[in-house]
RODO-2510 file (C-alpha; in nm, 4 decimals, decimal comma):
residues 348
     n   res          X          Y          Z
     1     m    10,9040    10,4182     6,1479
     2     e    11,1782    10,4090     6,4110
     3     e    11,1391    10,8196     6,4803
     4     n    10,8280    10,7128     6,6272
     5     f    10,8650    10,4695     6,8358
     6     g    10,9437    10,6050     7,1508
     7     s    10,6435    10,7786     7,1555
     8     w    10,4464    10,4557     7,0839
     9     s    10,6924    10,2767     7,3973
    10     v    10,5203    10,5031     7,7032
    11     l    10,1514    10,3314     7,5585
    12     t    10,3767     9,9868     7,6053
    13     t    10,5132    10,1302     7,9394
    14     n    10,1803    10,1479     8,0699
    15     f    10,0595     9,8337     7,9128
    16     l    10,2998     9,6741     8,1522
    17     i    10,2985     9,8538     8,4084
    18     i     9,8420     9,7945     8,4521
    19     l     9,9064     9,4839     8,3258
    20     y    10,1818     9,3908     8,6616
    21     l     9,9401     9,6426     8,8781
    22     a     9,6588     9,3659     8,7813
    23     l     9,8802     9,0744     8,7947
    24     g    10,0236     9,1698     9,1342
    25     g     9,6976     9,2480     9,3486
    26     v     9,5878     8,8733     9,3340
    27     t    10,0164     8,7357     9,3493
    28     f     9,9981     8,9436     9,6492
    29     s     9,7012     8,7664     9,7986
    30     s     9,8151     8,4152     9,7092
    31     v    10,1559     8,4706     9,8399
    32     l    10,0405     8,5676    10,1971
    33     h     9,7782     8,2926    10,1955
    34     l    10,0377     8,0402    10,1033
    35     v    10,2018     8,1852    10,3608
    36     n     9,9691     8,1637    10,6072
    37     g    10,0001     8,6007    10,7044
    38     k     9,7750     8,6743    10,9541
    39     w     9,7666     8,9935    10,7792
    40     r     9,5886     8,9055    10,5154
    41     f     9,2870     8,9304    10,5586
    42     q     9,3081     9,3242    10,6740
    43     v     9,4265     9,4009    10,3234
    44     r     9,3744     9,0816    10,0380
    45     h     9,0709     9,2894     9,9010
    46     l     9,1962     9,6304     9,8271
    47     a     9,5382     9,4139     9,6614
    48     c     9,2242     9,1787     9,4516
    49     s     9,0575     9,4973     9,3893
    50     f     9,3166     9,6260     9,0925
    51     a     9,2160     9,2807     8,9228
    52     v     8,9060     9,5110     8,7626
    53     l     9,2698     9,6767     8,5807
    54     f     9,2466     9,3288     8,3630
    55     p     8,9857     9,4573     8,1588
    56     i     9,2031     9,7538     8,1085
    57     a     9,5305     9,6017     8,0156
    58     g     9,3470     9,3709     7,7337
    59     v     9,2398     9,6834     7,6050
    60     l     9,5465     9,7812     7,5484
    61     l     9,7179     9,5037     7,4320
    62     l     9,4603     9,5267     7,1652
    63     i     9,6070     9,8141     7,0518
    64     l     9,9721     9,7131     7,1367
    65     l     9,9202     9,4379     6,8970
    66     a     9,6801     9,5783     6,6077
    67     n     9,9951     9,8297     6,5868
    68     g    10,2307     9,5018     6,5462
    69     e    10,5520     9,7494     6,3879
    70     a    10,4810    10,0524     6,5541
    71     t    10,4638     9,8478     6,8669
    72     f    10,7858     9,5812     6,7657
    73     q    11,0098     9,7603     6,5683
    74     w    11,2225     9,4759     6,4721
    75     l    10,8882     9,3469     6,2785
    76     a    10,9492     9,6125     5,9838
    77     d    11,2915     9,4018     5,8948
    78     a    11,0459     9,0629     5,9353
    79     h    10,8574     9,1851     5,6820
    80     s    11,0930     9,3418     5,4489
    81     g    11,3175     8,9891     5,4669
    82     e    11,6226     9,1956     5,6239
    83     g    11,9098     9,2145     5,9252
    84     e    11,9365     8,8646     6,0691
    85     h    11,6934     8,7295     6,3678
    86     h    11,7523     8,4813     6,6236
    87     l    11,4222     8,3074     6,7354
    88     p    11,2540     8,2854     6,3913
    89     g    10,9499     8,0521     6,5347
    90     w    10,9356     8,2841     6,8232
    91     h    10,9112     8,6172     6,6030
    92     n    10,6572     8,4390     6,4098
    93     y    10,4042     8,7665     6,4525
    94     t    10,0742     8,5726     6,4064
    95     f    10,1824     8,3200     6,6498
    96     l    10,2833     8,6317     6,9047
    97     v     9,9877     8,7516     6,8453
    98     w     9,8148     8,4491     6,9684
    99     r    10,0480     8,3585     7,2633
   100     q     9,9809     8,6712     7,4376
   101     i     9,5934     8,6633     7,4083
   102     i     9,5348     8,3151     7,5111
   103     g     9,8092     8,3447     7,7792
   104     f     9,6270     8,6391     7,9139
   105     i     9,2553     8,4819     7,8594
   106     i     9,4042     8,2565     8,0975
   107     v     9,5502     8,4275     8,3614
   108     a     9,2660     8,6829     8,4483
   109     v     9,0952     8,3436     8,4021
   110     l     9,2595     8,2251     8,6893
   111     y     9,2629     8,5371     8,8422
   112     g     8,9170     8,5835     8,8996
   113     l     8,8783     8,2081     9,0463
   114     f     9,1064     8,3175     9,2467
   115     i     8,9609     8,5904     9,3980
   116     k     8,5432     8,3808     9,3656
   117     y     8,7124     8,1673     9,6011
   118     q     8,8740     8,3541     9,8570
   119     y     8,5737     8,5027     9,9012
   120     l     8,3332     8,2203     9,9354
   121     s     8,6050     8,0339    10,0938
   122     e     8,4911     8,3334    10,3687
   123     v     8,1490     8,2353    10,3361
   124     d     8,1758     7,8746    10,3144
   125     s     8,4421     7,6391    10,5750
   126     s     8,2729     7,3476    10,3887
   127     p     8,6517     7,0794    10,3739
   128     v     8,5593     7,1475     9,9301
   129     v     8,5297     7,4969     9,8963
   130     q     8,8758     7,5558    10,1155
   131     r     9,0653     7,3290     9,9081
   132     r     9,0362     7,4086     9,5876
   133     f     9,1226     7,8515     9,7143
   134     r     9,3998     7,6415     9,8220
   135     n     9,4037     7,4668     9,4624
   136     i     9,4609     7,7867     9,3037
   137     a     9,5543     7,9844     9,5005
   138     l     9,9185     7,7655     9,4307
   139     l     9,8384     7,8047     9,0270
   140     i     9,8612     8,2011     9,1074
   141     p    10,2702     8,2455     9,1178
   142     f    10,3369     7,9468     8,8433
   143     a    10,0964     8,1392     8,6269
   144     y    10,2681     8,4819     8,6807
   145     f    10,6354     8,3209     8,6877
   146     i    10,4856     8,1380     8,3670
   147     y    10,3206     8,4207     8,2134
   148     g    10,5236     8,7307     8,3652
   149     s    10,8140     8,5519     8,1624
   150     m    10,6849     8,5399     7,8067
   151     v    10,5396     8,9648     7,8609
   152     a    10,8874     8,9952     7,9388
   153     w    11,0589     8,8362     7,6355
   154     d    10,7747     8,9459     7,3590
   155     f    10,7730     9,3504     7,5177
   156     e    11,1328     9,3583     7,5863
   157     m    11,4048     9,1511     7,5121
   158     t    11,3213     9,0315     7,2399
   159     m    11,2511     9,3766     7,1237
   160     t    11,6827     9,3773     6,9927
   161     p    11,7457     9,0990     6,7504
   162     n    12,0160     8,8873     6,8421
   163     w    12,0269     8,9877     7,2254
   164     h    11,9718     8,7471     7,5325
   165     s    11,9614     8,7594     7,9001
   166     a    11,9205     8,4009     8,0647
   167     s    11,7953     8,5595     8,3780
   168     y    11,6303     8,8514     8,2394
   169     a    11,2533     8,7288     8,2878
   170     a    11,3077     8,6827     8,6691
   171     y    11,4193     9,0368     8,6019
   172     h    11,1702     9,1165     8,4462
   173     f    10,8292     9,0059     8,6636
   174     q    11,0165     9,0295     9,0225
   175     s    11,1146     9,4764     8,9268
   176     n    10,6831     9,5234     8,8693
   177     f    10,6560     9,2983     9,1981
   178     h    10,8520     9,5450     9,3433
   179     m    10,6718     9,7891     9,1869
   180     f    10,3330     9,6705     9,2568
   181     l    10,4319     9,6874     9,6113
   182     a    10,5303    10,0187     9,6377
   183     a    10,2675    10,1555     9,4476
   184     f     9,9875     9,9713     9,6349
   185     t    10,1563    10,1176     9,9481
   186     i    10,0541    10,4659     9,8389
   187     f     9,7288    10,3354     9,7463
   188     l     9,7122    10,1863    10,1212
   189     f     9,8603    10,5830    10,2464
   190     f     9,5923    10,7657    10,1350
   191     l     9,2812    10,5457    10,1923
   192     h     9,4243    10,5370    10,5282
   193     r     9,4038    10,9294    10,5340
   194     s     9,1381    10,9664    10,4007
   195     g     8,9291    10,7726    10,6289
   196     r     8,6863    10,5934    10,4267
   197     l     8,7681    10,1988    10,4930
   198     t     8,5179    10,0382    10,6227
   199     k     8,7226     9,8746    10,7899
   200     p     9,0487    10,0108    10,8495
   201     f     9,3700     9,8172    10,8961
   202     q     9,6310     9,8283    11,1666
   203     h     9,9162    10,0787    11,1635
   204     y    10,1574     9,8195    11,1766
   205     i    10,1025     9,6890    10,8417
   206     f    10,2706    10,0026    10,6947
   207     n    10,6298     9,8248    10,8716
   208     y    10,5480     9,5207    10,6965
   209     m    10,4932     9,6655    10,3446
   210     a    10,7963     9,8369    10,3915
   211     q    11,0016     9,5181    10,5097
   212     f    10,8572     9,3473    10,1831
   213     m    10,9650     9,6435     9,9933
   214     l    11,3551     9,6624    10,1050
   215     a    11,3745     9,2177    10,0606
   216     m    11,2347     9,2766     9,6857
   217     t    11,4563     9,5815     9,6377
   218     i    11,7347     9,3916     9,7632
   219     l    11,6540     9,0607     9,5681
   220     w    11,6097     9,3091     9,2454
   221     t    11,9685     9,5321     9,2430
   222     y    12,0452     9,1258     9,2805
   223     l    11,9082     9,0256     8,9472
   224     y    11,9247     9,3379     8,7998
   225     f    12,3549     9,2941     8,8837
   226     t    12,3672     8,9609     8,7386
   227     q    12,2893     8,9394     8,3934
   228     y    12,5009     9,2910     8,3670
   229     l    12,8155     9,0963     8,5435
   230     i    12,7887     8,8075     8,3573
   231     m    12,8359     9,0285     8,0337
   232     w    13,0705     9,2613     8,1621
   233     y    13,2900     8,9747     8,3343
   234     g    13,2676     8,7546     8,0397
   235     r    13,4085     9,0430     7,7743
   236     l    13,0792     8,9495     7,5530
   237     p    13,0395     9,2632     7,2956
   238     e    12,8139     9,1298     7,0895
   239     e    12,5622     9,1659     7,4478
   240     m    12,7252     9,4413     7,6402
   241     y    12,6318     9,6442     7,3504
   242     r    12,2078     9,7061     7,4794
   243     f    12,3579     9,8546     7,7986
   244     d    12,6227    10,0285     7,6372
   245     n    12,3610    10,2195     7,4153
   246     m    12,1691    10,3056     7,7260
   247     m    12,4062    10,3706     7,9545
   248     y    12,6553    10,5554     7,7524
   249     e    12,4894    10,6548     7,4272
   250     g    12,1767    10,8374     7,5087
   251     f    11,9739    10,6893     7,8100
   252     g    12,2368    10,7241     8,0294
   253     p    12,0777    10,9937     8,2773
   254     l    11,7498    10,7601     8,2476
   255     w    11,9575    10,4430     8,3527
   256     w    12,0955    10,5231     8,5688
   257     t    11,7876    10,7608     8,7081
   258     f    11,5713    10,4285     8,7954
   259     l    11,8817    10,2733     8,8959
   260     t    11,9319    10,5434     9,2063
   261     l    11,5525    10,5422     9,2073
   262     k    11,4516    10,1215     9,2998
   263     f    11,8027    10,0583     9,4754
   264     i    11,9530    10,3456     9,5961
   265     i    11,6787    10,5152     9,7815
   266     p    11,4840    10,2700     9,9759
   267     f    11,8072    10,0765     9,9982
   268     c    11,9419    10,3257    10,1899
   269     t    11,6266    10,4381    10,3231
   270     l    11,4778    10,1362    10,4418
   271     v    11,7811     9,9713    10,5451
   272     i    11,7482    10,2064    10,8704
   273     t    11,4718    10,0698    11,1234
   274     p    11,3261    10,3532    11,2913
   275     n    11,2605    10,4875    10,8950
   276     r    11,0183    10,1441    10,8146
   277     h    10,7712    10,2431    11,1188
   278     n    10,6899    10,6027    11,0043
   279     p    10,3900    10,5931    10,7209
   280     v    10,5191    10,8900    10,5585
   281     i    10,8859    10,7920    10,4404
   282     i    10,7804    10,4570    10,3430
   283     t    10,5081    10,6028    10,0908
   284     m    10,8105    10,8105     9,9842
   285     v    11,0306    10,6092     9,8766
   286     a    10,7017    10,3736     9,7716
   287     f    10,6631    10,6340     9,5010
   288     s    11,0614    10,6750     9,4010
   289     i    11,0155    10,2212     9,3536
   290     v    10,6577    10,3534     9,1695
   291     l    10,8937    10,5997     8,9531
   292     g    11,2129    10,4132     8,9172
   293     t    10,9896    10,0832     8,7958
   294     w    10,7716    10,3044     8,4939
   295     i    11,0872    10,5254     8,3674
   296     e    11,3420    10,1725     8,3368
   297     r    11,0805     9,9831     8,1518
   298     y    11,0832    10,2569     7,8406
   299     t    11,4639    10,2538     7,9346
   300     w    11,4247     9,8873     7,7882
   301     i    11,2141     9,8904     7,5576
   302     a    11,2399    10,2507     7,3955
   303     g    11,6522    10,1533     7,4540
   304     s    11,5960     9,9134     7,1616
   305     i    11,6428    10,0859     6,8389
   306     d    11,9649    10,2711     6,7537
   307     p    12,0596    10,5635     6,9934
   308     q    11,9999    10,8210     6,6707
   309     y    11,6457    10,7551     6,7574
   310     y    11,6148    10,7767     7,0975
   311     h    11,3196    10,9563     7,3014
   312     y    11,2951    11,1188     7,5678
   313     p    10,9600    11,0441     7,7613
   314     m    10,7311    11,3227     7,8556
   315     t    10,7964    11,5312     7,5689
   316     s    10,5416    11,4859     7,3132
   317     m    10,1458    11,5701     7,3549
   318     f    10,1148    11,2397     7,2884
   319     d    10,3363    11,0890     7,5307
   320     i    10,1392    11,2776     7,8603
   321     v     9,7661    11,2599     7,7597
   322     v     9,8062    10,8966     7,6223
   323     t     9,9382    10,8301     7,9921
   324     l     9,6961    11,1048     8,1456
   325     v     9,4004    10,9404     8,0014
   326     v     9,5312    10,5173     8,1388
   327     f     9,6363    10,6495     8,4498
   328     g     9,3241    10,8136     8,5118
   329     v     9,0754    10,5881     8,3657
   330     s     9,2476    10,2887     8,5987
   331     w     9,2382    10,5491     8,9242
   332     w     8,8242    10,5492     8,8209
   333     a     8,7564    10,1503     8,7736
   334     v     8,9958    10,1152     9,1051
   335     k     8,8031    10,3895     9,2678
   336     k     8,4170    10,2074     9,1353
   337     t     8,5533     9,8723     9,2500
   338     l     8,6434     9,9755     9,6062
   339     l     8,3117    10,1446     9,6499
   340     r     8,1036     9,8805     9,4769
   341     f     8,2466     9,6289     9,7427
   342     n     8,2060     9,8322    10,0204
   343     l     8,5044     9,8612    10,0720
   344     i     8,5589    10,2181    10,1569
   345     e     8,2449    10,4619    10,2035
   346     k     8,0913    10,7121     9,9951
   347     e     8,2231    11,1126    10,0197
   348     a     8,0168    11,2418    10,1467
***
């Protein structure tokens, strides 16, 4: 089973990217609402259009859960009774399946309510509607943190039994929010260039997105380094072996590539003030972050097995076809949503 785990990890990675794109749009809108960002009115409906990806993420989740041992490599040993696993209660597969399904449904419903009351808040100024919208907006970050932590544990951290990191959940869901900001920036850039937006946004939005991405780049780097520093400085070989395997035993090029794409390029580019006012440069940096996050997710997932079974992504037809289908269907769904809600004009 481990021989095929690398290819299956491509599907897991695609699921996580689609899931966090769906989560990111509403989370982003709720954060802007809570901090009273005036520019939210120009982009929040565009951001929330990503919520249409929830059904696609749900289908991918069911496929991954149905293929148990292909998705969770530790499950084969658990079924055979071999190996030593930490968190035996947490690694109960029936519990894992149900918590993932129930957690997904709860979050999807809550995020749907946010979108509903965001619309109602625009057409109904009554205190009741405004208060409900505010209360739902307050719940969104908590839901994102809690659900993101569960996803981080199940699909990445505990993929390697007996491996722990107290900051891994925060590292995971913050990295994916970093990715959403970059993907949304690319989305805005091409919509702006297309000239099809029914309500064009102001040019300074790109500067705001650049500042947001720079801040998240710095935070991601801190979370990335802090868990490594604790294990390395504390001389904890039982914790360091997972890092060592990925960094030196086969996935080194992937590891250092995503570090470059998510930290070195964004930081060195966006720290220069004029670059934060250039949409083309900002979008190029955004592409770097999105690609870096995909590689990061894949490295942590596929790198959880013995290095002799490591598989480089996009080296098989399965990897390529699955990725093209998932993102092709996702783009089609988002485009249909933009047209349905009159966010863009139909092509001539």
